[in-house]
C-alpha positions as CSV (number, residue, x, y, z in Angstrom):
1,M,-15.1,1.8,2.0
2,A,-14.6,5.5,1.8
3,E,-11.1,7.0,1.8
4,Y,-10.2,9.1,4.8
5,V,-9.0,12.7,4.1
6,E,-8.0,15.7,6.2
7,L,-8.5,19.2,4.8
8,Y,-7.6,22.6,6.1
9,I,-9.7,25.8,5.4
10,D,-8.7,29.3,6.2
11,Q,-11.7,31.1,7.6
12,G,-12.8,34.0,5.4
13,S,-10.8,32.8,2.4
14,D,-11.8,31.0,-0.8
15,F,-11.2,27.3,-0.6
16,S,-10.6,25.0,-3.6
17,T,-9.2,21.5,-4.0
18,T,-9.1,19.1,-6.9
19,I,-9.9,15.4,-6.2
20,N,-9.0,12.6,-8.6
21,L,-11.0,9.4,-8.2
22,N,-9.5,6.0,-9.1
23,D,-11.3,2.7,-9.5
24,D,-10.3,0.5,-6.5
25,S,-10.1,-2.7,-8.6
26,T,-8.1,-1.3,-11.5
27,N,-6.4,1.7,-10.0
28,L,-7.3,3.6,-13.2
29,P,-9.3,6.9,-13.2
30,Q,-13.0,6.4,-12.4
31,N,-15.1,7.7,-15.3
32,L,-17.6,10.2,-13.7
33,Y,-19.7,10.7,-16.9
34,G,-23.3,10.8,-15.7
35,Y,-22.4,11.2,-12.1
36,I,-23.4,14.0,-9.6
37,V,-21.0,14.8,-6.8
38,T,-22.2,16.3,-3.5
39,S,-20.5,17.2,-0.3
40,S,-21.4,18.7,3.0
41,L,-19.9,19.3,6.5
42,R,-21.3,19.1,10.0
43,R,-19.8,19.9,13.4
44,S,-20.4,16.3,14.5
45,L,-22.2,13.1,13.5
46,L,-25.0,14.2,15.9
47,S,-25.4,17.7,14.5
48,P,-29.0,18.1,13.2
49,N,-28.0,20.7,10.7
50,V,-25.5,20.9,7.9
51,S,-22.9,23.6,8.6
52,A,-22.2,24.1,4.9
53,N,-22.7,22.5,1.5
54,L,-19.6,22.4,-0.7
55,T,-19.8,23.1,-4.4
56,C,-18.6,20.1,-6.4
57,S,-18.0,20.4,-10.1
58,V,-16.9,17.6,-12.4
59,Y,-14.5,19.1,-14.9
60,D,-12.8,16.0,-16.4
61,S,-15.2,13.1,-16.2
62,A,-13.1,10.7,-18.2
63,N,-10.2,11.1,-15.7
64,G,-12.3,11.1,-12.6
65,E,-11.5,14.7,-11.7
66,F,-13.7,17.2,-9.9
67,L,-13.3,20.4,-8.0
68,V,-14.6,21.0,-4.4
69,T,-15.0,24.7,-3.5
70,M,-16.3,27.1,-0.9
71,T,-16.5,30.9,-1.3
72,A,-14.8,33.3,1.2
73,G,-18.3,34.2,2.4
74,Q,-19.1,30.6,3.2
75,T,-15.9,30.0,5.1
76,A,-16.3,33.2,7.0
77,N,-19.6,31.8,8.4
78,L,-17.8,28.8,9.8
79,R,-16.6,28.9,13.4
80,P,-12.9,27.8,13.8
81,G,-12.5,24.2,14.7
82,S,-13.1,20.7,13.2
83,Y,-16.0,19.6,11.0
84,L,-16.8,16.2,9.6
85,F,-17.4,15.9,5.9
86,D,-18.0,13.4,3.2
87,V,-18.2,13.3,-0.6
88,K,-20.9,11.2,-2.3
89,V,-21.3,10.4,-6.0
90,T,-24.7,9.5,-7.5
91,D,-24.9,7.6,-10.8
92,T,-27.8,9.3,-12.6
93,L,-28.4,6.2,-14.8
94,S,-28.8,3.7,-12.0
95,S,-29.6,6.1,-9.2
96,T,-27.0,4.4,-6.9
97,T,-25.2,6.6,-4.4
98,S,-21.8,5.8,-3.0
99,R,-19.7,7.6,-0.3
100,L,-16.2,7.8,-1.7
101,I,-14.5,10.2,0.7
102,E,-14.9,11.1,4.4
103,G,-12.8,12.9,6.8
104,V,-12.2,16.0,8.9
105,M,-12.0,19.7,7.8
106,Y,-10.2,22.0,10.1
107,V,-11.1,25.7,9.9
108,T,-8.3,27.9,11.0
109,P,-9.4,31.3,12.5
110,S,-9.1,34.6,10.5
111,I,-7.3,37.4,12.3
112,T,-8.4,40.1,9.8
113,K,-12.2,40.6,9.8
């Protein structure tokens, strides 16, 4: 089952967060060698279109660490409010995909335009 997370984004600002994945059975870091990480957000489960795709970069595969980012331009295009998001990993060797994280991203409005 996916872990639930709440994140906050300032509209018009760069966003970055590091995520560390642990294996549920051992509580040790999950090795992400050979995995692709993807993430997107939508206004609701019924939204036909993705509001944004987040950039996911594995930077320490042995320790299960990856970075999730959005540029200031991307966050500026988001309307303030709540969005649903998830993070999926795909094992390139077995082609299996798992949803590891799901939750809500709150976009706070920018005063300065």
